[in-house]
Each structure stands twice: as C-alpha cells, then as structure tokens.
FIKOLZA-1660 file (N, C-alpha, C; in steps of 0.1 Angstrom, whole numbers, plus 5000, padded with zeros to 4 digits):
% residues 205
   i   px   py   pz ch aa at
   1 5008 4988 5000  A  M  N
   1 5000 5000 5000  A  M CA
   1 5009 5012 5000  A  M  C
   2 5005 5022 4991  A  S  N
   2 5013 5034 4991  A  S CA
   2 5011 5043 5003  A  S  C
   3 5021 5052 5005  A  A  N
   3 5020 5061 5017  A  A CA
   3 5007 5069 5016  A  A  C
   4 5004 5074 5004  A  A  N
   4 4992 5082 5002  A  A CA
   4 4979 5074 5005  A  A  C
   5 4979 5061 5001  A  A  N
   5 4967 5053 5004  A  A CA
   5 4966 5051 5019  A  A  C
   6 4977 5048 5025  A  A  N
   6 4977 5046 5040  A  A CA
   6 4973 5058 5047  A  A  C
   7 4976 5070 5042  A  E  N
   7 4972 5082 5049  A  E CA
   7 4957 5084 5049  A  E  C
   8 4951 5079 5038  A  T  N
   8 4936 5081 5038  A  T CA
   8 4929 5072 5048  A  T  C
   9 4936 5062 5053  A  R  N
   9 4930 5053 5063  A  R CA
   9 4931 5059 5077  A  R  C
  10 4939 5069 5078  A  V  N
  10 4942 5076 5091  A  V CA
  10 4932 5087 5093  A  V  C
  11 4925 5087 5103  A  R  N
  11 4915 5098 5105  A  R CA
  11 4922 5110 5112  A  R  C
  12 4924 5121 5106  A  P  N
  12 4930 5132 5112  A  P CA
  12 4921 5138 5123  A  P  C
  13 4927 5143 5133  A  L  N
  13 4919 5150 5144  A  L CA
  13 4919 5165 5143  A  L  C
  14 4925 5170 5132  A  G  N
  14 4926 5184 5130  A  G CA
  14 4913 5191 5129  A  G  C
  15 4902 5184 5126  A  A  N
  15 4889 5190 5125  A  A CA
  15 4883 5193 5139  A  A  C
  16 4889 5187 5149  A  L  N
  16 4883 5190 5163  A  L CA
  16 4884 5204 5166  A  L  C
  17 4872 5209 5171  A  R  N
  17 4872 5224 5175  A  R CA
  17 4868 5226 5190  A  R  C
  18 4860 5217 5195  A  R  N
  18 4857 5218 5209  A  R CA
  18 4858 5205 5217  A  R  C
  19 4866 5205 5227  A  V  N
  19 4868 5193 5235  A  V CA
  19 4865 5196 5250  A  V  C
  20 4857 5187 5256  A  R  N
  20 4854 5189 5270  A  R CA
  20 4861 5178 5278  A  R  C
  21 4866 5182 5290  A  V  N
  21 4872 5173 5299  A  V CA
  21 4863 5172 5312  A  V  C
  22 4861 5160 5316  A  G  N
  22 4852 5158 5327  A  G CA
  22 4859 5160 5341  A  G  C
  23 4864 5172 5343  A  S  N
  23 4870 5176 5355  A  S CA
  23 4873 5191 5355  A  S  C
  24 4874 5197 5367  A  A  N
  24 4879 5211 5368  A  A CA
  24 4893 5211 5373  A  A  C
  25 4900 5199 5374  A  N  N
  25 4913 5198 5379  A  N CA
  25 4923 5203 5368  A  N  C
  26 4931 5214 5371  A  P  N
  26 4940 5220 5361  A  P CA
  26 4949 5210 5354  A  P  C
  27 4956 5201 5362  A  P  N
  27 4965 5192 5355  A  P CA
  27 4958 5182 5345  A  P  C
  28 4946 5178 5348  A  K  N
  28 4939 5169 5339  A  K CA
  28 4935 5177 5326  A  K  C
  29 4931 5189 5328  A  I  N
  29 4928 5197 5316  A  I CA
  29 4940 5200 5308  A  I  C
  30 4951 5203 5314  A  Q  N
  30 4964 5205 5307  A  Q CA
  30 4969 5193 5300  A  Q  C
  31 4966 5181 5306  A  A  N
  31 4970 5169 5300  A  A CA
  31 4964 5167 5286  A  A  C
  32 4951 5170 5286  A  V  N
  32 4944 5169 5273  A  V CA
  32 4948 5179 5263  A  V  C
  33 4951 5191 5267  A  R  N
  33 4956 5202 5258  A  R CA
  33 4969 5197 5253  A  R  C
  34 4978 5192 5261  A  D  N
  34 4991 5188 5256  A  D CA
  34 4990 5176 5247  A  D  C
  35 4981 5167 5250  A  A  N
  35 4980 5155 5241  A  A CA
  35 4975 5159 5227  A  A  C
  36 4966 5169 5227  A  L  N
  36 4960 5173 5214  A  L CA
  36 4968 5184 5207  A  L  C
  37 4979 5189 5213  A  A  N
  37 4986 5200 5207  A  A CA
  37 4991 5197 5193  A  A  C
  38 4996 5185 5191  A  A  N
  38 5002 5182 5177  A  A CA
  38 4991 5175 5168  A  A  C
  39 4980 5170 5174  A  L  N
  39 4970 5163 5166  A  L CA
  39 4958 5172 5163  A  L  C
  40 4955 5181 5171  A  A  N
  40 4944 5190 5169  A  A CA
  40 4947 5204 5174  A  A  C
  41 4956 5211 5168  A  P  N
  41 4961 5223 5174  A  P CA
  41 4950 5234 5175  A  P  C
  42 4939 5233 5168  A  A  N
  42 4929 5244 5168  A  A CA
  42 4918 5240 5178  A  A  C
  43 4919 5229 5185  A  A  N
  43 4909 5225 5194  A  A CA
  43 4909 5234 5207  A  A  C
  44 4897 5238 5211  A  E  N
  44 4895 5245 5223  A  E CA
  44 4892 5235 5234  A  E  C
  45 4900 5234 5245  A  V  N
  45 4898 5224 5255  A  V CA
  45 4893 5231 5268  A  V  C
  46 4882 5226 5273  A  E  N
  46 4876 5232 5285  A  E CA
  46 4872 5221 5295  A  E  C
  47 4874 5224 5308  A  G  N
  47 4870 5215 5318  A  G CA
  47 4856 5217 5323  A  G  C
  48 4849 5207 5327  A  V  N
  48 4836 5208 5333  A  V CA
  48 4835 5199 5345  A  V  C
  49 4831 5204 5357  A  A  N
  49 4830 5196 5369  A  A CA
  49 4819 5186 5368  A  A  C
  50 4822 5173 5369  A  V  N
  50 4812 5162 5368  A  V CA
  50 4815 5152 5379  A  V  C
  51 4806 5143 5381  A  E  N
  51 4808 5132 5391  A  E CA
  51 4814 5120 5384  A  E  C
  52 4823 5113 5392  A  S  N
  52 4829 5101 5386  A  S CA
  52 4820 5089 5387  A  S  C
  53 4811 5089 5397  A  G  N
  53 4802 5078 5399  A  G CA
  53 4808 5066 5406  A  G  C
  54 4821 5068 5410  A  V  N
  54 4827 5057 5418  A  V CA
  54 4832 5062 5431  A  V  C
  55 4838 5053 5439  A  A  N
  55 4843 5058 5452  A  A CA
  55 4854 5068 5451  A  A  C
  56 4855 5077 5461  A  E  N
  56 4865 5088 5460  A  E CA
  56 4879 5082 5459  A  E  C
  57 4881 5070 5464  A  Q  N
  57 4894 5063 5462  A  Q CA
  57 4891 5050 5454  A  Q  C
  58 4892 5051 5441  A  P  N
  58 4889 5039 5434  A  P CA
  58 4900 5028 5436  A  P  C
  59 4895 5015 5436  A  L  N
  59 4904 5004 5437  A  L CA
  59 4902 4994 5425  A  L  C
  60 4913 4990 5419  A  G  N
  60 4912 4981 5408  A  G CA
  60 4908 4987 5395  A  G  C
  61 4911 4980 5384  A  F  N
  61 4909 4985 5371  A  F CA
  61 4895 4987 5368  A  F  C
  62 4886 4979 5373  A  A  N
  62 4872 4981 5370  A  A CA
  62 4866 4994 5375  A  A  C
  63 4870 4998 5387  A  E  N
  63 4865 5011 5392  A  E CA
  63 4872 5022 5386  A  E  C
  64 4885 5021 5383  A  I  N
  64 4892 5032 5377  A  I CA
  64 4887 5035 5363  A  I  C
  65 4885 5024 5355  A  T  N
  65 4879 5026 5342  A  T CA
  65 4865 5031 5342  A  T  C
  66 4857 5026 5351  A  A  N
  66 4843 5031 5352  A  A CA
  66 4843 5046 5356  A  A  C
  67 4852 5051 5365  A  G  N
  67 4852 5065 5368  A  G CA
  67 4856 5073 5356  A  G  C
  68 4866 5069 5348  A  A  N
  68 4870 5076 5336  A  A CA
  68 4859 5077 5326  A  A  C
  69 4852 5066 5324  A  R  N
  69 4841 5065 5314  A  R CA
  69 4830 5074 5318  A  R  C
  70 4826 5073 5331  A  N  N
  70 4815 5082 5336  A  N CA
  70 4818 5096 5334  A  N  C
  71 4830 5100 5337  A  R  N
  71 4834 5114 5335  A  R CA
  71 4833 5119 5321  A  R  C
  72 4838 5110 5312  A  A  N
  72 4838 5113 5298  A  A CA
  72 4824 5114 5292  A  A  C
  73 4815 5105 5296  A  R  N
  73 4802 5105 5292  A  R CA
  73 4794 5117 5297  A  R  C
  74 4796 5121 5310  A  A  N
  74 4790 5132 5315  A  A CA
  74 4795 5145 5309  A  A  C
  75 4807 5146 5306  A  A  N
  75 4813 5158 5299  A  A CA
  75 4807 5159 5285  A  A  C
  76 4806 5148 5278  A  F  N
  76 4801 5148 5264  A  F CA
  76 4786 5152 5264  A  F  C
  77 4779 5149 5275  A  A  N
  77 4765 5152 5276  A  A CA
  77 4762 5166 5281  A  A  C
  78 4773 5173 5286  A  S  N
  78 4771 5186 5293  A  S CA
  78 4769 5197 5283  A  S  C
  79 4772 5195 5270  A  G  N
  79 4771 5206 5261  A  G CA
  79 4777 5203 5248  A  G  C
  80 4775 5211 5237  A  P  N
  80 4781 5207 5224  A  P CA
  80 4796 5206 5224  A  P  C
  81 4800 5195 5219  A  C  N
  81 4815 5193 5217  A  C CA
  81 4817 5182 5207  A  C  C
  82 4829 5181 5202  A  D  N
  82 4833 5171 5192  A  D CA
  82 4838 5158 5199  A  D  C
  83 4843 5160 5211  A  L  N
  83 4850 5149 5218  A  L CA
  83 4850 5152 5233  A  L  C
  84 4849 5142 5241  A  A  N
  84 4851 5145 5256  A  A CA
  84 4860 5134 5262  A  A  C
  85 4867 5139 5272  A  V  N
  85 4877 5130 5279  A  V CA
  85 4874 5130 5294  A  V  C
  86 4875 5118 5299  A  G  N
  86 4875 5116 5313  A  G CA
  86 4888 5109 5318  A  G  C
  87 4892 5113 5330  A  Y  N
  87 4905 5107 5335  A  Y CA
  87 4903 5104 5350  A  Y  C
  88 4907 5092 5354  A  E  N
  88 4905 5088 5367  A  E CA
  88 4918 5080 5372  A  E  C
  89 4923 5083 5383  A  D  N
  89 4934 5076 5390  A  D CA
  89 4929 5066 5400  A  D  C
  90 4936 5056 5403  A  G  N
  90 4932 5047 5413  A  G CA
  90 4943 5037 5417  A  G  C
  91 4941 5029 5427  A  L  N
  91 4951 5020 5432  A  L CA
  91 4948 5006 5427  A  L  C
  92 4958 4999 5422  A  V  N
  92 4958 4985 5417  A  V CA
  92 4967 4977 5426  A  V  C
  93 4962 4966 5431  A  E  N
  93 4970 4957 5440  A  E CA
  93 4978 4947 5431  A  E  C
  94 4991 4946 5433  A  I  N
  94 4999 4936 5427  A  I CA
  94 5004 4927 5438  A  I  C
  95 4997 4916 5441  A  P  N
  95 5002 4907 5452  A  P CA
  95 5016 4901 5449  A  P  C
  96 5023 4899 5460  A  G  N
  96 5036 4893 5459  A  G CA
  96 5047 4903 5456  A  G  C
  97 5044 4916 5455  A  T  N
  97 5054 4926 5452  A  T CA
  97 5058 4933 5465  A  T  C
  98 5069 4939 5465  A  F  N
  98 5074 4946 5477  A  F CA
  98 5065 4958 5480  A  F  C
  99 5061 4966 5470  A  E  N
  99 5053 4978 5472  A  E CA
  99 5038 4975 5473  A  E  C
 100 5033 4966 5466  A  R  N
 100 5020 4960 5466  A  R CA
 100 5009 4969 5459  A  R  C
 101 5008 4982 5463  A  W  N
 101 4998 4991 5457  A  W CA
 101 5004 5001 5447  A  W  C
 102 4999 5001 5435  A  F  N
 102 5004 5009 5424  A  F CA
 102 4993 5018 5419  A  F  C
 103 4996 5031 5416  A  N  N
 103 4987 5040 5410  A  N CA
 103 4987 5038 5395  A  N  C
 104 4975 5037 5390  A  V  N
 104 4973 5036 5375  A  V CA
 104 4962 5046 5371  A  V  C
 105 4964 5054 5360  A  G  N
 105 4954 5063 5355  A  G CA
 105 4948 5058 5343  A  G  C
 106 4935 5061 5341  A  C  N
 106 4928 5057 5329  A  C CA
 106 4922 5069 5322  A  C  C
 107 4924 5070 5309  A  A  N
 107 4917 5081 5302  A  A CA
 107 4906 5074 5293  A  A  C
 108 4894 5080 5293  A  A  N
 108 4884 5075 5285  A  A CA
 108 4880 5086 5275  A  A  C
 109 4877 5083 5263  A  I  N
 109 4873 5093 5253  A  I CA
 109 4860 5089 5247  A  I  C
 110 4851 5099 5246  A  V  N
 110 4838 5097 5240  A  V CA
 110 4836 5106 5229  A  V  C
 111 4832 5101 5217  A  A  N
 111 4828 5109 5206  A  A CA
 111 4816 5103 5199  A  A  C
 112 4812 5109 5188  A  R  N
 112 4800 5103 5182  A  R CA
 112 4803 5089 5176  A  R  C
 113 4815 5087 5173  A  E  N
 113 4819 5073 5168  A  E CA
 113 4819 5062 5178  A  E  C
 114 4820 5066 5191  A  G  N
 114 4821 5056 5201  A  G CA
 114 4831 5060 5212  A  G  C
 115 4837 5051 5218  A  E  N
 115 4846 5053 5230  A  E CA
 115 4860 5047 5228  A  E  C
 116 4869 5052 5235  A  G  N
 116 4883 5046 5235  A  G CA
 116 4889 5047 5249  A  G  C
 117 4898 5038 5252  A  L  N
 117 4904 5038 5266  A  L CA
 117 4919 5038 5264  A  L  C
 118 4926 5044 5274  A  G  N
 118 4941 5043 5274  A  G CA
 118 4945 5044 5289  A  G  C
 119 4957 5039 5292  A  F  N
 119 4962 5039 5305  A  F CA
 119 4975 5045 5307  A  F  C
 120 4978 5050 5318  A  S  N
 120 4991 5056 5321  A  S CA
 120 5001 5045 5325  A  S  C
 121 5013 5049 5328  A  S  N
 121 5022 5040 5334  A  S CA
 121 5018 5039 5349  A  S  C
 122 5024 5030 5357  A  G  N
 122 5021 5028 5371  A  G CA
 122 5033 5031 5379  A  G  C
 123 5030 5036 5391  A  F  N
 123 5040 5039 5401  A  F CA
 123 5036 5035 5415  A  F  C
 124 5045 5031 5423  A  A  N
 124 5042 5026 5437  A  A CA
 124 5040 5038 5446  A  A  C
 125 5030 5037 5454  A  Y  N
 125 5028 5047 5465  A  Y CA
 125 5035 5042 5478  A  Y  C
 126 5040 5051 5486  A  P  N
 126 5046 5047 5499  A  P CA
 126 5035 5039 5507  A  P  C
 127 5039 5027 5512  A  P  N
 127 5030 5019 5520  A  P CA
 127 5023 5026 5531  A  P  C
 128 5029 5036 5537  A  A  N
 128 5023 5042 5549  A  A CA
 128 5010 5049 5545  A  A  C
 129 5009 5054 5532  A  C  N
 129 4996 5060 5528  A  C CA
 129 4988 5050 5520  A  C  C
 130 4994 5042 5512  A  A  N
 130 4987 5033 5503  A  A CA
 130 4978 5023 5510  A  A  C
 131 4984 5017 5521  A  E  N
 131 4976 5007 5528  A  E CA
 131 4964 5012 5535  A  E  C
 132 4965 5024 5540  A  R  N
 132 4953 5031 5547  A  R CA
 132 4943 5035 5536  A  R  C
 133 4948 5040 5525  A  A  N
 133 4938 5044 5514  A  A CA
 133 4930 5032 5509  A  A  C
 134 4937 5021 5508  A  A  N
 134 4930 5009 5503  A  A CA
 134 4921 5003 5513  A  A  C
 135 4925 5003 5526  A  A  N
 135 4917 4997 5536  A  A CA
 135 4905 5005 5540  A  A  C
 136 4907 5018 5540  A  E  N
 136 4896 5027 5545  A  E CA
 136 4890 5035 5534  A  E  C
 137 4894 5034 5522  A  R  N
 137 4889 5041 5511  A  R CA
 137 4890 5056 5513  A  R  C
 138 4901 5061 5519  A  E  N
 138 4904 5075 5521  A  E CA
 138 4911 5079 5508  A  E  C
 139 4909 5092 5503  A  P  N
 139 4916 5096 5492  A  P CA
 139 4931 5097 5494  A  P  C
 140 4938 5090 5486  A  I  N
 140 4953 5089 5488  A  I CA
 140 4960 5102 5486  A  I  C
 141 4954 5111 5479  A  G  N
 141 4961 5124 5477  A  G CA
 141 4963 5131 5490  A  G  C
 142 4952 5132 5499  A  D  N
 142 4953 5138 5512  A  D CA
 142 4963 5131 5521  A  D  C
 143 4962 5118 5521  A  L  N
 143 4972 5110 5529  A  L CA
 143 4986 5112 5525  A  L  C
 144 4988 5112 5512  A  F  N
 144 5002 5114 5507  A  F CA
 144 5007 5128 5510  A  F  C
 145 4999 5138 5509  A  D  N
 145 5004 5152 5512  A  D CA
 145 5007 5153 5527  A  D  C
 146 4999 5146 5535  A  A  N
 146 5002 5147 5550  A  A CA
 146 5016 5139 5553  A  A  C
 147 5017 5128 5546  A  L  N
 147 5030 5120 5548  A  L CA
 147 5042 5128 5543  A  L  C
 148 5040 5135 5531  A  W  N
 148 5051 5143 5525  A  W CA
 148 5055 5154 5535  A  W  C
 149 5045 5161 5540  A  R  N
 149 5049 5172 5550  A  R CA
 149 5056 5166 5562  A  R  C
 150 5051 5155 5567  A  E  N
 150 5058 5149 5579  A  E CA
 150 5072 5145 5576  A  E  C
 151 5075 5138 5564  A  R  N
 151 5088 5133 5562  A  R CA
 151 5097 5142 5554  A  R  C
 152 5091 5151 5546  A  R  N
 152 5099 5160 5538  A  R CA
 152 5098 5175 5542  A  R  C
 153 5089 5178 5550  A  G  N
 153 5087 5192 5555  A  G CA
 153 5079 5200 5545  A  G  C
 154 5077 5212 5548  A  G  N
 154 5069 5221 5540  A  G CA
 154 5056 5225 5547  A  G  C
 155 5051 5237 5543  A  A  N
 155 5039 5242 5549  A  A CA
 155 5027 5235 5542  A  A  C
 156 5016 5235 5549  A  R  N
 156 5003 5231 5543  A  R CA
 156 4999 5241 5532  A  R  C
 157 4996 5236 5521  A  G  N
 157 4992 5244 5510  A  G CA
 157 4982 5237 5501  A  G  C
 158 4981 5241 5489  A  A  N
 158 4972 5235 5479  A  A CA
 158 4975 5220 5478  A  A  C
 159 4965 5212 5475  A  A  N
 159 4968 5198 5473  A  A CA
 159 4977 5196 5461  A  A  C
 160 4986 5186 5462  A  S  N
 160 4995 5184 5452  A  S CA
 160 4988 5179 5439  A  S  C
 161 4976 5173 5441  A  A  N
 161 4968 5168 5429  A  A CA
 161 4964 5180 5420  A  A  C
 162 4964 5192 5425  A  L  N
 162 4961 5204 5417  A  L CA
 162 4973 5210 5411  A  L  C
 163 4985 5205 5413  A  S  N
 163 4996 5211 5407  A  S CA
 163 5005 5200 5401  A  S  C
 164 5017 5197 5407  A  E  N
 164 5026 5187 5401  A  E CA
 164 5022 5173 5403  A  E  C
 165 5013 5171 5412  A  G  N
 165 5008 5157 5415  A  G CA
 165 5017 5150 5424  A  G  C
 166 5012 5139 5430  A  N  N
 166 5020 5130 5438  A  N CA
 166 5032 5124 5430  A  N  C
 167 5029 5120 5418  A  V  N
 167 5040 5115 5409  A  V CA
 167 5050 5125 5406  A  V  C
 168 5046 5138 5405  A  G  N
 168 5056 5148 5403  A  G CA
 168 5066 5150 5415  A  G  C
 169 5060 5149 5427  A  K  N
 169 5069 5150 5439  A  K CA
 169 5078 5137 5440  A  K  C
 170 5072 5126 5438  A  L  N
 170 5080 5113 5439  A  L CA
 170 5091 5112 5429  A  L  C
 171 5089 5119 5417  A  T  N
 171 5100 5118 5407  A  T CA
 171 5108 5131 5407  A  T  C
 172 5107 5139 5418  A  S  N
 172 5115 5151 5419  A  S CA
 172 5112 5161 5407  A  S  C
 173 5100 5161 5403  A  G  N
 173 5096 5170 5392  A  G CA
 173 5098 5165 5378  A  G  C
 174 5104 5153 5376  A  A  N
 174 5107 5148 5363  A  A CA
 174 5094 5144 5355  A  A  C
 175 5084 5140 5363  A  L  N
 175 5072 5135 5356  A  L CA
 175 5060 5142 5363  A  L  C
 176 5056 5154 5360  A  P  N
 176 5045 5161 5366  A  P CA
 176 5032 5154 5362  A  P  C
 177 5021 5156 5370  A  R  N
 177 5009 5149 5368  A  R CA
 177 5003 5151 5354  A  R  C
 178 5004 5164 5349  A  A  N
 178 4998 5166 5336  A  A CA
 178 5005 5158 5325  A  A  C
 179 5018 5156 5326  A  D  N
 179 5025 5148 5316  A  D CA
 179 5022 5133 5318  A  D  C
 180 5020 5129 5331  A  Y  N
 180 5017 5115 5334  A  Y CA
 180 5003 5111 5328  A  Y  C
 181 4993 5120 5330  A  A  N
 181 4980 5118 5324  A  A CA
 181 4980 5119 5309  A  A  C
 182 4988 5128 5303  A  R  N
 182 4989 5130 5289  A  R CA
 182 4991 5116 5282  A  R  C
 183 5000 5108 5287  A  H  N
 183 5003 5095 5281  A  H CA
 183 4990 5087 5280  A  H  C
 184 4982 5087 5290  A  A  N
 184 4969 5079 5290  A  A CA
 184 4960 5084 5279  A  A  C
 185 4959 5098 5278  A  V  N
 185 4950 5104 5268  A  V CA
 185 4955 5100 5254  A  V  C
 186 4968 5101 5251  A  L  N
 186 4973 5097 5238  A  L CA
 186 4970 5082 5235  A  L  C
 187 4971 5074 5245  A  C  N
 187 4969 5059 5243  A  C CA
 187 4954 5057 5240  A  C  C
 188 4945 5065 5246  A  A  N
 188 4931 5064 5243  A  A CA
 188 4927 5069 5229  A  A  C
 189 4935 5077 5223  A  L  N
 189 4933 5082 5210  A  L CA
 189 4936 5073 5198  A  L  C
 190 4944 5062 5201  A  V  N
 190 4949 5055 5190  A  V CA
 190 4939 5048 5181  A  V  C
 191 4928 5043 5187  A  S  N
 191 4917 5037 5178  A  S CA
 191 4910 5047 5170  A  S  C
 192 4910 5060 5175  A  F  N
 192 4903 5071 5167  A  F CA
 192 4912 5075 5156  A  F  C
 193 4925 5074 5158  A  L  N
 193 4935 5078 5147  A  L CA
 193 4936 5068 5136  A  L  C
 194 4934 5055 5140  A  H  N
 194 4935 5044 5130  A  H CA
 194 4923 5035 5130  A  H  C
 195 4911 5040 5127  A  P  N
 195 4899 5032 5128  A  P CA
 195 4899 5020 5120  A  P  C
 196 4906 5019 5109  A  D  N
 196 4906 5008 5100  A  D CA
 196 4914 4996 5107  A  D  C
 197 4922 4999 5117  A  L  N
 197 4930 4988 5123  A  L CA
 197 4922 4982 5135  A  L  C
 198 4911 4988 5139  A  Y  N
 198 4903 4983 5150  A  Y CA
 198 4889 4979 5146  A  Y  C
 199 4883 4971 5155  A  R  N
 199 4869 4968 5152  A  R CA
 199 4860 4980 5152  A  R  C
 200 4850 4980 5143  A  A  N
 200 4840 4991 5143  A  A CA
 200 4833 4992 5156  A  A  C
 201 4830 5004 5160  A  R  N
 201 4823 5006 5173  A  R CA
 201 4810 4998 5173  A  R  C
 202 4809 4991 5184  A  G  N
 202 4797 4983 5185  A  G CA
 202 4798 4969 5179  A  G  C
 203 4808 4966 5172  A  E  N
 203 4810 4953 5166  A  E CA
 203 4814 4943 5177  A  E  C
 204 4808 4932 5178  A  P  N
 204 4811 4922 5189  A  P CA
 204 4825 4917 5188  A  P  C
 205 4831 4914 5199  A  A  N
 205 4844 4909 5200  A  A CA
 205 4845 4895 5194  A  A  C
% end
C-alpha cells in the first residue's frame, strides 16, 4: 500500500474544535491540551466539573475505568462538543510485590463514533499511605500530602493533585501529573486515529 493510500485510512483529528474534559482539575485539563497540541492544534479544551460515579478512592481496574468513562460521558452530555475526555486515577494491587499498591490512571474518550480507553504508566505509593487508602477508602492524595509534609517538610498548601501531583513529587519534578495523564490520553486516541485497524464501534468481540 502506498503512503498516500495509507494516509487516507488515518483519521486526522485536526477538525476537532471543541473538546470537553470531565474535571475542573487543572493538570487533567492541561494533559488533554498537551495530548492534542500536535494532533488538533485548533481544538479548544475546557473542563467541566462532573461526578465520577465511583468511590472517591477507586480500587482496581474496573472502578478506575468506570470512573473515567463516567466522567467522559457526563462531559460529552454537558454541552456541544466534538469529543470528551474523562480521566481517573486509582490503586491497583499487585500481590507478591514489595510495594503492593500501584497508582494507575485511565483516560476515556467519548465521541460520536464511540469510545476509547488508554492507561498511564504505574508507580508505587509509599505503603504508609497506600495501605490506609486501600483499607479505609480514604483519598490517597490527602494521605500522601500529609505524609510528605511529615517526612519531607513544607507548609500546608494547595493539594499536590492540583499542581505537580504526587507522581511529580515522587519523581523530583521529572514527571508532573499533567504529563503522566497525557500518556493515557494519547493511548486512548489510537483507535480514533487508525479506525481501520480496530473493530468498528459496537462490533462484537
């Protein structure tokens, strides 16, 4: 197949003009802007506060994915847009490992053509906050910030989830939350970019 023919099978996203994100969290909104910067540079990205429909501290892939999809669907239904994105973080247990609890983020995309999912990389939370978050379903962001102030110092301020994120602190700023979530958004876009390589929306597995 020629390069020109192959190009016609790739759906460009440059036609996107309005994109909604199912959150008012600045790093999540920035993650979508950054992911679309090279693919849909004219797209206007805005956040809208919606409910995730899952526990405040999701556990396991099923809850994490459900939260992301609920956010994307609510954002898509909130007003006119070409595409909507939902993003949800949660804890996944890996038995038999030293750290045990890992954070994984999921991005869900909803458009008229259907839905797509993508996931971030995973990182281990300190056991001192991860075990409690999992056992008591307390939001790990608050527990992590308290642990960080106790062990690393610093005054009480805005939640790290609203800025560099817990992953940003743990990586000494090398991987801020917006960039961490951007990877999941890009992974969720692949089936929209190459629809001929994937099953048609609604087609049975």
